[in-house]
Each structure stands twice: as structure tokens, then as C-alpha cells.
C-alpha positions as CSV (number, residue, x, y, z in Angstrom):
1,M,135.8,-49.6,-83.6
2,S,134.4,-49.1,-80.2
3,L,135.1,-51.4,-77.3
4,R,131.5,-52.6,-77.3
5,A,131.6,-53.4,-81.0
6,A,134.9,-55.3,-80.5
7,F,133.3,-57.3,-77.7
8,I,130.3,-58.2,-79.9
9,L,132.6,-59.1,-82.8
10,T,134.6,-61.4,-80.5
11,A,131.5,-63.1,-79.2
12,F,130.3,-63.9,-82.7
13,T,133.8,-65.0,-83.8
14,A,134.1,-67.4,-80.9
15,A,130.7,-68.9,-81.7
16,A,131.6,-69.2,-85.4
17,A,134.8,-71.1,-84.6
18,A,132.7,-73.9,-83.1
19,G,130.6,-74.4,-86.3
20,A,128.0,-72.7,-88.4
21,D,126.0,-69.8,-86.8
22,F,122.8,-71.2,-88.4
23,E,122.1,-74.8,-89.6
24,Y,118.7,-76.1,-90.7
25,N,117.8,-79.6,-92.0
26,T,114.3,-80.5,-93.1
27,G,114.8,-83.9,-91.3
28,G,115.1,-82.2,-87.9
29,Y,118.8,-82.1,-87.2
30,P,122.1,-81.6,-89.2
31,G,123.1,-84.6,-91.3
32,Y,119.7,-86.2,-90.9
33,P,119.7,-89.5,-92.9
34,A,117.2,-89.7,-95.7
35,D,115.4,-92.9,-94.8
36,L,113.1,-93.4,-97.8
37,F,114.3,-94.5,-101.2
38,G,114.7,-91.3,-103.2
39,S,112.1,-89.8,-105.4
40,S,113.0,-90.1,-109.1
41,A,113.7,-87.1,-111.4
42,G,110.6,-88.2,-113.3
43,W,108.5,-87.1,-110.3
44,G,110.4,-84.2,-108.7
45,E,112.8,-82.3,-111.0
46,W,113.6,-79.9,-108.2
47,F,113.0,-80.0,-104.4
48,V,112.7,-76.8,-102.3
49,T,111.8,-75.7,-98.8
50,T,111.3,-72.3,-97.2
51,V,112.8,-71.3,-93.9
52,Q,113.1,-68.1,-91.9
53,N,116.4,-66.6,-90.7
54,P,115.6,-66.6,-86.9
55,L,118.7,-64.6,-86.0
56,P,118.7,-60.9,-85.2
57,V,121.4,-60.3,-87.8
58,A,121.9,-61.1,-91.5
59,I,123.4,-64.4,-92.5
60,Q,125.4,-65.6,-95.4
61,I,124.7,-69.0,-96.8
62,M,127.9,-71.0,-96.8
63,E,126.9,-74.6,-97.7
64,F,124.1,-76.9,-98.8
65,G,123.7,-80.5,-98.1
66,F,121.6,-82.6,-100.5
67,P,121.2,-86.3,-100.1
68,C,120.8,-87.4,-103.7
69,S,122.3,-89.3,-106.6
70,G,122.6,-88.4,-110.2
71,S,124.6,-86.6,-112.9
72,A,125.9,-83.0,-113.1
73,T,123.0,-80.6,-112.6
74,G,123.7,-77.7,-115.0
75,P,123.5,-74.0,-113.9
76,Y,120.3,-74.3,-111.8
77,G,121.6,-77.2,-109.6
78,W,121.1,-75.3,-106.3
79,V,118.6,-72.5,-106.2
80,V,117.7,-69.7,-103.7
81,W,114.9,-67.2,-103.6
82,E,115.2,-64.3,-101.3
83,D,112.5,-62.9,-98.9
84,L,109.3,-64.7,-99.8
85,G,107.5,-63.1,-96.9
86,L,106.2,-66.4,-95.5
87,V,106.5,-70.1,-95.7
88,T,105.4,-70.9,-99.2
89,H,106.8,-72.1,-102.5
90,P,108.2,-69.6,-105.1
91,S,105.7,-68.0,-107.4
92,G,107.7,-68.9,-110.5
93,G,109.6,-71.9,-111.7
94,P,113.2,-72.9,-110.8
95,Q,114.7,-70.5,-113.2
96,S,113.0,-67.6,-111.4
97,C,115.4,-67.9,-108.5
98,D,117.5,-65.1,-107.2
99,H,120.7,-67.2,-106.9
100,H,121.8,-70.5,-108.5
101,G,124.7,-72.7,-109.3
102,E,125.7,-76.1,-110.4
103,F,127.0,-79.2,-108.6
104,T,127.6,-82.8,-109.3
105,P,126.2,-85.4,-106.8
106,V,128.7,-87.6,-105.0
107,E,126.6,-90.6,-105.9
108,G,126.1,-91.3,-109.6
109,P,122.8,-91.9,-111.3
110,Y,122.4,-95.4,-109.8
111,G,123.9,-94.5,-106.4
112,D,122.5,-94.3,-102.9
113,P,120.2,-91.2,-102.6
114,S,120.8,-91.0,-98.8
115,V,124.4,-90.0,-99.3
116,Y,124.9,-86.2,-98.9
117,T,126.5,-84.1,-101.5
118,W,128.0,-81.0,-99.8
119,V,128.0,-77.9,-101.9
120,D,130.1,-74.9,-100.9
121,V,128.3,-71.7,-102.0
122,S,130.2,-69.2,-100.0
123,A,131.6,-67.5,-103.1
124,A,128.0,-66.7,-104.3
125,N,127.6,-64.2,-101.4
126,V,124.0,-65.0,-100.7
127,I,122.9,-62.8,-97.8
128,I,119.6,-63.3,-96.0
129,P,118.4,-60.4,-93.8
130,A,117.4,-60.9,-90.1
131,G,113.9,-62.4,-90.0
132,A,113.6,-62.9,-93.7
133,H,112.0,-66.1,-95.2
134,F,114.1,-67.7,-98.0
135,C,113.6,-70.7,-100.2
136,F,116.3,-73.1,-101.2
137,G,116.6,-76.4,-102.9
138,Y,118.2,-78.4,-105.7
139,R,117.9,-80.1,-109.1
140,N,117.2,-83.8,-108.9
141,T,119.0,-85.5,-111.8
142,A,118.2,-89.1,-110.6
143,Y,117.0,-89.7,-107.0
144,G,116.5,-87.2,-104.2
145,G,116.5,-88.4,-100.5
146,Q,113.3,-88.2,-98.4
147,T,111.8,-89.0,-95.1
148,P,108.2,-89.7,-94.1
149,Y,106.3,-86.4,-93.7
150,N,107.4,-84.8,-90.4
151,G,105.6,-81.5,-90.4
152,V,108.2,-79.7,-92.5
153,L,106.8,-78.5,-95.9
154,T,108.8,-79.2,-99.0
155,W,107.8,-78.9,-102.6
156,S,108.6,-80.8,-105.8
157,W,108.6,-79.3,-109.3
158,F,106.5,-81.6,-111.4
159,D,104.7,-81.0,-114.7
160,S,105.6,-77.3,-114.6
161,M,104.2,-76.6,-111.1
162,W,105.2,-76.8,-107.4
163,I,103.4,-79.7,-105.6
164,V,103.6,-80.0,-101.8
165,D,105.3,-83.2,-100.8
166,S,103.1,-83.6,-97.7
167,S,100.2,-84.6,-100.0
168,Y,102.3,-87.8,-100.7
169,Y,103.3,-88.2,-97.0
170,R,106.9,-87.3,-97.4
171,T,109.4,-84.5,-96.8
172,A,112.4,-84.0,-99.1
173,V,115.6,-83.9,-97.0
174,M,117.8,-80.8,-97.5
175,Q,120.3,-78.8,-95.3
176,V,121.6,-75.3,-95.3
177,S,124.4,-73.8,-93.2
178,A,125.1,-70.1,-92.8
179,D,127.4,-67.7,-90.9
180,V,126.7,-64.2,-89.6
181,A,127.2,-61.8,-92.5
182,G,129.0,-58.4,-92.5
183,A,129.7,-55.9,-89.7
184,L,128.0,-56.2,-86.4
185,E,128.4,-52.7,-85.0
186,G,124.7,-52.0,-85.3
187,T,123.6,-55.1,-83.4
188,T,122.6,-54.6,-79.8
189,W,124.1,-56.7,-77.0
190,A,120.5,-57.6,-75.9
191,A,119.8,-59.0,-79.4
192,I,123.0,-61.1,-79.2
193,K,122.2,-62.4,-75.8
194,A,118.7,-63.3,-76.9
195,W,120.0,-65.2,-79.8
196,R,122.8,-67.1,-78.0
């Protein structure tokens, strides 16, 4: 490994030690409290949002945060679609996703939908290229936390179609955390300085 590559790797390693390299929450900041009573599973069976990886390097999704209540989700509990090309909902239903897994909400079916369930997905090895748009979300088995519409588009799966939540003056609250993925030798120092 060259001295420059070692310096770049050290810069990213030091940044990662302080927390995730990338965090996004539809509410506006990490851990944003869902402040509307949750939407029931009878309205939105899944909630999703699309976001772009703004970093000049690929990222690996490490964790999701879903403020929700309910029972175990089954195999399509958390879902991810890769590279949609722009901010939009997936073209297919929840089972058309590229990556998925199960989780059990911290709060049971009659629990508080503002309490986050944190789902470690690091073992799934979900890699998002630099600049790519990806869609993520979760299965709602009782209530999913929301906030009044804040300019962030989220969609609910209802009656076999994706319906934009802004039509009902709300945004579903969801969070994703990711770290820089893979080797950094091909990344320029200018790109790293621009990012940091």
C-alpha cells in the first residue's frame, strides 16, 4: 500500500471511529422523534423512502432505525432497492427488493410507535455506489411512526400500490446509517477533502 493510500485509509478510519460515515433520517436528524401517532398496518403495510449516497465513495449499510410497534415482520421486514436512478418509489412491490431481512419491533402490537427499533444489517453486505439512489424501508405490523410532512417524500404500500405520504400531509420516519465500504486506494484526496 502506498503512503498516500495509507494516509487516506487513516483519515477515513479516524472519521469512522467517531460514528457512522453516513446517517440519514427522514425527520431531519438522527434519532428524530416520530411525533404523530403511528399509521396502522391497515393503511401502510410497508413504508419506504429513497435517498442518494452523497459521498464520493461506496457505502455499506450498517443499521436501520424504525420507530414502530408490532409483531415479528417475517423475511421482508426491512427492504432495500439498489440504484433507482432518481428519487422515486420502487417499480414493483415489497418483494421486488434487492435485499431484505426480518426484525421484531421493540414495542409490541399495542406499544408506542415513536420508539425506535434498531436493526443491525451489517452482515447483509448491502453496498451502495457513490452517487447512487437507493430505497429503503420496513414492514409495518401494527403502527409506524410519522411526522407532519416536512418536504421528504416517503411512500406507503396500500392496496397493492405505493402511495406518496405527502398526499396525506405526513412523512414516515425512518433512519439509515452506513460506513465507507471496501478499499479506498482509488479515491482521490481532493474527493475526500470535498466530502469531509
